[in-house]
Legacy VTK file of the C-alpha trace (Angstrom):
# vtk DataFile Version 3.0
C-alpha trace
ASCII
DATASET POLYDATA
POINTS 209 float
16.869 -6.680 50.272
14.110 -4.939 47.534
17.559 -2.505 46.925
20.400 -4.754 46.431
17.290 -7.126 44.688
17.730 -4.729 42.215
20.852 -3.399 42.194
22.156 -6.795 40.842
18.902 -7.446 38.592
20.537 -3.528 37.013
23.636 -5.758 36.307
22.164 -8.599 34.879
20.025 -7.970 32.576
19.899 -11.067 30.726
18.859 -12.511 33.872
16.492 -9.577 34.592
15.216 -9.991 30.889
14.984 -13.964 30.707
13.174 -13.474 34.118
10.908 -10.988 32.805
10.181 -13.029 29.208
9.916 -16.809 31.411
6.759 -15.154 33.027
4.957 -13.438 30.327
4.918 -16.785 28.487
3.930 -18.596 32.140
1.053 -16.043 32.048
0.127 -17.040 28.299
1.238 -13.161 27.331
3.469 -15.003 24.129
3.497 -11.292 22.431
4.945 -10.335 25.577
7.727 -12.686 26.008
8.741 -12.777 22.818
9.944 -8.686 23.422
11.681 -9.802 27.447
13.368 -12.524 24.942
14.907 -9.922 22.526
16.252 -7.586 24.954
17.388 -10.280 26.927
19.392 -11.890 24.243
20.772 -8.804 23.290
22.788 -9.028 26.957
24.689 -12.904 24.904
21.253 -14.789 27.367
21.718 -17.611 25.324
18.405 -19.258 26.676
16.368 -15.921 26.035
17.536 -16.740 22.006
16.714 -20.355 22.122
13.490 -18.872 22.958
12.993 -16.932 20.740
13.961 -19.636 18.173
11.397 -21.351 19.115
8.929 -18.286 19.069
9.974 -17.962 15.749
9.484 -21.902 14.303
5.836 -21.624 15.797
4.654 -18.312 15.762
4.305 -17.909 19.379
4.173 -14.287 19.532
5.952 -13.480 16.377
5.168 -14.239 13.448
5.842 -17.725 11.966
9.280 -18.045 10.696
11.096 -21.326 10.500
14.609 -19.699 9.039
14.240 -16.781 11.975
14.108 -19.232 14.354
17.036 -21.405 12.909
19.139 -18.759 12.753
17.755 -17.994 16.358
18.497 -21.055 17.275
21.692 -21.074 15.450
22.715 -18.603 17.912
21.966 -19.646 20.829
24.767 -22.879 19.745
26.787 -20.657 19.217
28.612 -21.650 22.374
28.446 -25.496 21.202
25.918 -26.547 24.201
24.301 -29.258 23.899
20.648 -29.057 24.332
20.730 -25.893 21.620
22.771 -27.250 19.380
20.790 -30.895 19.227
17.439 -28.136 18.496
19.669 -25.860 16.043
20.576 -29.354 14.035
16.446 -30.838 14.413
14.900 -27.582 13.563
17.160 -27.822 9.741
16.359 -31.265 9.599
12.988 -30.415 9.507
13.225 -27.261 7.005
12.717 -27.150 3.265
15.972 -25.943 1.040
13.765 -22.676 0.585
13.495 -22.178 4.138
17.421 -23.259 4.406
18.536 -20.587 1.862
16.870 -18.146 4.042
18.524 -17.874 7.303
21.421 -18.837 5.486
21.129 -15.542 3.554
19.097 -13.744 6.587
21.711 -14.861 10.109
24.829 -12.337 9.216
22.475 -9.281 10.523
20.926 -11.136 14.054
24.628 -12.224 14.727
26.168 -8.799 13.565
23.387 -7.785 16.300
23.113 -10.287 19.170
26.431 -12.455 18.481
28.460 -13.014 21.488
30.961 -11.198 19.701
29.051 -7.706 19.976
26.665 -9.036 22.620
29.116 -10.274 25.470
31.038 -6.716 25.892
27.626 -5.159 26.143
26.490 -7.120 29.520
30.171 -6.264 30.581
29.821 -3.237 30.543
27.340 -3.427 32.081
28.690 -5.220 34.602
31.296 -3.771 35.507
30.049 -0.113 35.891
26.997 -1.728 38.174
29.378 -3.469 39.963
30.912 0.476 40.872
28.270 1.320 41.724
27.167 -1.601 44.142
26.730 -0.593 48.036
26.942 -2.447 51.025
29.023 -4.704 53.867
29.839 -8.169 52.554
30.071 -9.050 56.101
26.959 -6.950 58.057
24.654 -8.142 55.577
22.727 -11.141 57.326
19.750 -13.650 55.839
18.374 -14.288 52.240
18.484 -12.714 49.508
15.871 -12.749 46.368
16.926 -12.454 43.051
15.056 -13.013 40.240
15.117 -14.598 38.057
17.028 -17.190 38.452
20.621 -18.340 36.478
20.161 -21.492 36.047
18.229 -22.910 33.028
15.220 -21.815 31.604
13.801 -20.917 35.308
11.699 -17.504 36.001
11.044 -18.928 39.731
13.656 -17.119 41.569
17.161 -17.916 43.587
18.567 -17.182 46.592
21.414 -15.269 47.777
23.054 -14.777 50.517
25.048 -11.738 51.605
28.186 -13.895 50.659
27.312 -15.344 47.389
26.038 -11.826 46.316
29.237 -10.358 46.268
31.009 -13.646 44.624
33.178 -12.651 41.453
31.079 -15.654 39.034
28.084 -12.597 38.978
30.394 -9.828 38.987
34.108 -10.294 36.361
33.441 -10.869 33.123
34.963 -14.218 32.551
34.435 -15.879 36.184
30.258 -15.208 34.746
30.756 -16.390 31.581
32.430 -19.782 32.799
29.723 -19.954 35.258
27.423 -19.661 32.621
28.998 -22.680 30.825
29.008 -25.244 33.872
25.433 -24.178 33.778
24.847 -25.374 30.160
27.856 -26.923 29.102
26.554 -31.220 29.456
22.818 -32.073 28.897
20.233 -31.564 30.743
17.340 -33.977 31.987
14.174 -32.476 31.184
15.429 -28.230 30.077
15.210 -29.671 26.528
12.050 -31.547 25.125
11.906 -32.257 21.567
8.189 -30.538 21.193
9.534 -27.201 23.057
11.624 -25.108 25.345
10.763 -25.180 28.557
10.544 -23.063 31.687
11.509 -25.438 34.562
11.783 -24.787 38.535
15.110 -25.420 39.247
16.306 -25.409 43.629
19.340 -23.455 43.153
23.440 -24.629 44.399
25.812 -23.475 45.100
27.512 -23.523 41.290
23.635 -22.306 40.039
LINES 1 210
209 0 1 2 3 4 5 6 7 8 9 10 11 12 13 14 15 16 17 18 19 20 21 22 23 24 25 26 27 28 29 30 31 32 33 34 35 36 37 38 39 40 41 42 43 44 45 46 47 48 49 50 51 52 53 54 55 56 57 58 59 60 61 62 63 64 65 66 67 68 69 70 71 72 73 74 75 76 77 78 79 80 81 82 83 84 85 86 87 88 89 90 91 92 93 94 95 96 97 98 99 100 101 102 103 104 105 106 107 108 109 110 111 112 113 114 115 116 117 118 119 120 121 122 123 124 125 126 127 128 129 130 131 132 133 134 135 136 137 138 139 140 141 142 143 144 145 146 147 148 149 150 151 152 153 154 155 156 157 158 159 160 161 162 163 164 165 166 167 168 169 170 171 172 173 174 175 176 177 178 179 180 181 182 183 184 185 186 187 188 189 190 191 192 193 194 195 196 197 198 199 200 201 202 203 204 205 206 207 208
């Protein structure tokens, strides 16, 4: 199971680094958390981009920069996921005109490196490469495999996959993987985002999480 876990995380750096970020955040190491969320953000992880936005907005682990906080939340809302759009609009309404102008001027640089146009292909390359390297029997593996972090919203507490789920197409085929992300994030979720800050939530995964 440890080998399979490492293989899964090697193929999903978005989940690996989001999980590391959540653990660092929960341990109170906010500077390290910001570093890990930034790594996950390079692989199109919208949750990590939103967590980075909050770090900048509050000056938590990074220098406080509300304009940059808006930029990151705008990026997190790129796929029009409800919770991130709500937070983005709240940020915009709370900024002054100078902050808004700064956000507009600086946003293109962030989108050029972390936007879906470049970040999705970056992850897809890793998925395809690691899928070819994955070994093991789809029918011979018995028992549960613990994967950390969880694919559910903001969760870093782990999830359990059966052998069959481990090889499920939605975790390995890019188009299916993005569809899975849409299913997880598109609808509003009670408790996932509070007015004060994005909160890590402990989920019990379902077959679709």
